TORROLO-132829 format. One record per residue (C-alpha): residue in one letter; x, y, z. Coordinates in steps of 0.25 Angstrom, whole numbers, plus 5000, padded with zeros to 4 digits. Each point is the difference from the previous one (the first is absolute). Example, Ala and Ser with C-alpha at 12.3 -4.5 7.8 and 13.67 -1.06 7.14 Angstrom:
! TORROLO-132829
a504949825031/s500650144998/
//
This chain:
! TORROLO-132829
m500550335079/r499949934987/l499849855001/i501049924992/a499749854997/t501049894999/l499949944987/l500649864997/l500549944987/a499349875001/t500549864999/a499149894996/a499249945012/t498849915000/t499750045015/p500050145006/t500950045011/w499250085010/g501050045010/d499549985014/s498749924997/g499650015015/s499850155000/k499650034985/r498649974995/r499949964985/l498950024990/k499949944986/v499350104989/s499349954988/p500450064986/a498550024999/d500050105011/e499450134995/s501050085007/i501149954991/e500250094987/y500549944987/i500650084989/g500349944987/r499549884992/w499549905010/d499249884998/f499049975011/s499349884994/d500449945013/p499950115010/e500849925011/a501249994990/p500050124991/w501250014990/c500750104991/a501149994990/w500450144995/q501150085008/g499450115007/s498849935006/t499950045014/i499349975013/k499750115011/a499449995014/r500050075013/f500249925012/h500249995015/a501249915003/e501449995004/s500449904989/i499349974987/y500349874991/a499449954987/d499749874994/l500450004985/d500249914989/c500950044988/g499949874992/s501349944994/n500850134999/p500650095010/e499450145001/f500250135007/l499150095008/r500250145006/v499550025014/m499750145005/i499550035014/d499350135004/g500350064986/d501450035003/p500949974988/t501350015007/t499649875008/s499549924988/r500749864998/k500049914988/l499549865004/k500449874992/l498949904999/y500549854998/p499349904991/g498749945006/r499250045011/n500750065012/f499850095012/y500750145000/p500250115010/l499650134995/a500450085012/t500349975015/d500350085013/l499050114996/s499550105011/p498649985005/g499050074993/e499450024986/h501049974988/r499849994985/v500649894991/e500250014985/v500549884992/v500450024985/k500449884991/e501350054994/s500349894990/y499349914990/i500949894998/g499649884991/e498549975002/g500150075013/r498649995006/l500050055014/v498949945009/f499650075013/n499549905010/s499950095013/l500650105009/h500449975015/l500150105011/a500649995013/g500150105012/t499850025015/g499150124999/t498550005003/e499750034985/l500449894990/g499550004986/l499850084987/v499450145001/e498750024992/t500250114990/e499450044987/p501049994988/a500450144996/t499650044986/p501250034992/r500250134994/l500449944986/r500149864995/i501149974990/e500349874991/f501449984995/y500449914989/g501449974996/d501249914999/s501249965009/n500450145004/l498650045005/a499949865007/g501250045008/y501149914995/s501450035006/l499350115007/e500849995013/h501449994993/e500850114992/q500749904992/n498849934994/l500249875007/g498849914996/g499949925013/r498649985006/e500450075013/f500250134992/v498650004994/g499050105006/c498750074997/h499750095012/n501150104995/t499749994985/y499550134994/a498749945001/g500049995015/i500750135002/t499050074990/a498849945008/r500650055013/m500350144995/l498550014994/d499449935012/a499549904990/e499849855000/y500649924988/q500249874993/n501349964994/i499749914988/s501449984995/c501049884997/s501449984995/g500149994985/a498650054997/i499750054987/i498750084995/s499349884993/g500249864994/r500449905011/i499749965014/n500950115006/s499350114993/v499250115006/m498949964990/s500049865006/f500150035015/h499350145002/n498749935004/r500649895008/v500149975015/d501149914997/m500850034988/f500349854998/k498549965000/p498950044991/e499049985011/p499650075009/l499850134992/w500150135008/d498750085003/f500550144996/s498850065007/r500649975013/f501150104998/p499450124992/a501450064995/d500150154998/i501349984993/c500749894992/v501550014998/v500549924988/n501649995000/i500249894990/g500849984987/a501549985004/n499949854997/d499350024987/i501050074992/n500949884997/v498849914995/k499150104993/s500050114990/k499650145004/a498749984992/e499749875008/i500350075013/k499150124997/r498949904996/d500149935013/y500050135008/l498750044993/r499449875003/l500450005015/l499650155002/k498649974993/t499849875009/l500450085013/r499050114995/e498949904999/i500249955014/r500350145006/p499150104992/d500350125009/a501449975005/h501250094995/i501049914993/v501550045000/l500949944990/m501350005007/n501449974994/g501450025003/y500950084991/g501549974998/w500249855000/s499849964985/r500150084987/t498749934996/e499350015013/p498450025000/a500250145007/k500450054987/y498649974994/t499049995011/q499450144996/e499749944986/v499249895008/l499250105007/d499850084987/e499449884994/l499249965012/a499450155000/e499350005013/p500150115011/n500249925013/v501349944997/s501450065001/r501549974998/l501150015010/v501549984996/f501049995012/p501549994998/w500649865002/f501150045009/f500449875005/n500949954989/e499749864995/w499449965013/h498649995007/g499750125008/c500349995015/e499250065011/y500650144998/d499849994985/h498549975003/s499950125009/g500550084988/m499049944991/a498950025010/r500350155000/y499950014985/l498749925000/v499450085012/s500450134993/h499349954987/l498749965007/e499950145007/s500250074987/t498949914994/n499150035011/p500350095012/r499149925009/w501149894999/a501150085007/a500949935010/t499550005014/h501349945005/e501550014997/s500749874995/d500449925012/v501249944991/m501250084996/d499950064986/g501349964992/f499650084988/g500850134998/k499150124999/d500250134993/g501349964994/d500649965014/v500449875005/a499149935011/n500549985014/g501350074997/s500450015015/f499649865002/e499050035012/r498949924995/m499949854999/a498949904994/p499449905008/f500949894995/g501250085003/g500450064986/f500250155000/g499850044985/w501349974994/r500449884992/y501249925004/v500749875003/v499649975014/e501349955005/g501050125003/v498950115001/e499550055013/r499050105004/v500650065013/q499350075011/d500950115006/a499450135003/q501450065005/g500849944988/s499050024989/a500150134990/d498550015000/g498949945009/e500349885008/y500449904989/y501149984989/v500449894991/r501349935001/l500649934988/q501149895001/e501150004989/g499449964987/k498550025004/d499150114994/i498650055001/h499250064989/q498650064997/p499350034987/n499250134997/h499450064988/t500750084990/s499850064985/p500950044989/d501050115003/r499550015015/r501050065009/h500249935014/l500850045012/a500349895010/k500550045014/l500449915011/m500749995013/m501149895001/r501249965009/g500949885001/d501149935006/r501450054998/g500449984985/s498649964996/e499450044987/a498650014995/v499450004986/v498850074996/r499449954987/v498950074992/e499349914990/f499050024989/r499049904995/d499050004989/q498649935000/l500649875001/w500549985015/r501149914996/h500650104990/e501050105005/i500250114989/p501449984995/n501150105003/t499150085009/a500349965014/q500850105009/e500949945010/t500750095011/r501149945010/i500050075013/p501149985010/l499450025014/t500450055014/q499549955013/q499150125002/w498750024993/k500150094988/e499050044989/y500349964985/e499350064988/i499949924986/p499350074989/t499549924988/t499250014987/a499149904994/p500449964986/p499250074988/a498849934993/a500249884992/d499549984986/p498650064999/a499549884993/d500349925013/r499750085012/s500149885009/r501550024999/d499950135007/p500650025014/w498949985010/q500749955012/v501250055008/i500749915010/l500850055012/r501049905004/i500950025012/k501149895002/s501249985010/e501249984991/t501049985011/g499850005015/t498750025008/v499150124995/c498950075007/v498950074993/d498950095004/d499150124996/v499949964985/r499250104991/l499850014985/s499450134994/d499750064987/v500950114995/d499350114993/
//
């Protein structure tokens, strides 16, 4: 039988609650214990109080106990951790840390025997150093303590450098809400890619980051343990990276010219090459969010760099004007892993993504039957949360166990790639209340995600019955625009499904190319 831990969302507490103190033994474990594994940029100048700052920094340990607690200090800002027990992502929980030094339960009510704990720093809020003071174990079994193990050698080591998207801003909300509670790192494409490749990673990213020129530029913080402090500097020999992924430039286009951005890219890539003479460097950019985006000319940068161990990856920016959420990051991870495998077959994935992929594939929509769900609850379609419900009903769905129910006036939509004159066929199952009506709208946008190409949207009104029925909607992307400005060509098709009147149920949505 699989053992499941009870994980707790912590509240601040300066003293531990041990349960039945008369029957449980207790043990304090020093951070200097060699059985604890540290991943990320940790400072050990005080081995009894090591600290980290960057999101993605991790503590791992094997232990015998029924409860495990941690003594942590996150300074003056709240921070968030993710706690996983026994490697089961379905039982992971996000844990809020309160300012100052406090005592937090990581897991309680564990079965007797050996367990594993993994604690990941999800956020980097303000000058958010996290100090790890001790672990505390409690249990009734004959064994109590950490299990001595040799740290496993990772298959690969990957460094990521980027801005707010890579740092996981709004990761856990589909409407791009910027609250601290929605920030995450474990399920960014950095974390997902690392798990797919059985790799260790560092995520050196922050909101608003640019390539070069100020404190929140990759050139200024790439070698720091804490981005806000020039000291201490990171010792790169402690993490001999095989791959460096650079996903930066989105925040540069409003403040610098193309020539200046290319100059900064070259400077950054040459700096990373000096540090990582043997690592493969990937210059990774999204395509489709700005007519002047760097993705249009990163190949020019590599041509000027003229060195063999660097490559370029362009992925589609399918999340409108927002940051990517978890299922978008899974899509980005798919693109990156595929690119790395094409670069070096030894870098093929060893695991599937453990997060739902929200990017359509081969022209089709993602999760068209709504059977999958990302860890935070999203299912791969954008919508206003109120009035949209994913319903589990194996008997009442048209396909699988789930369908989506839209209250009057609400809609869901999903973008996918298209090209000039490309023909699409949308198929979907729908039913509704008596007298209900749905509207299926197919929209086309060019390289600027805010810009719907005028007079090209196709809107189909469909009166519904109370029984599931399949509907087909053919459509064709508009032709190419002015050859002198190909950024205005159609590149994105959005399928939008709306309840015009009454309650509308939707299932088994498909989008295909027509020959």
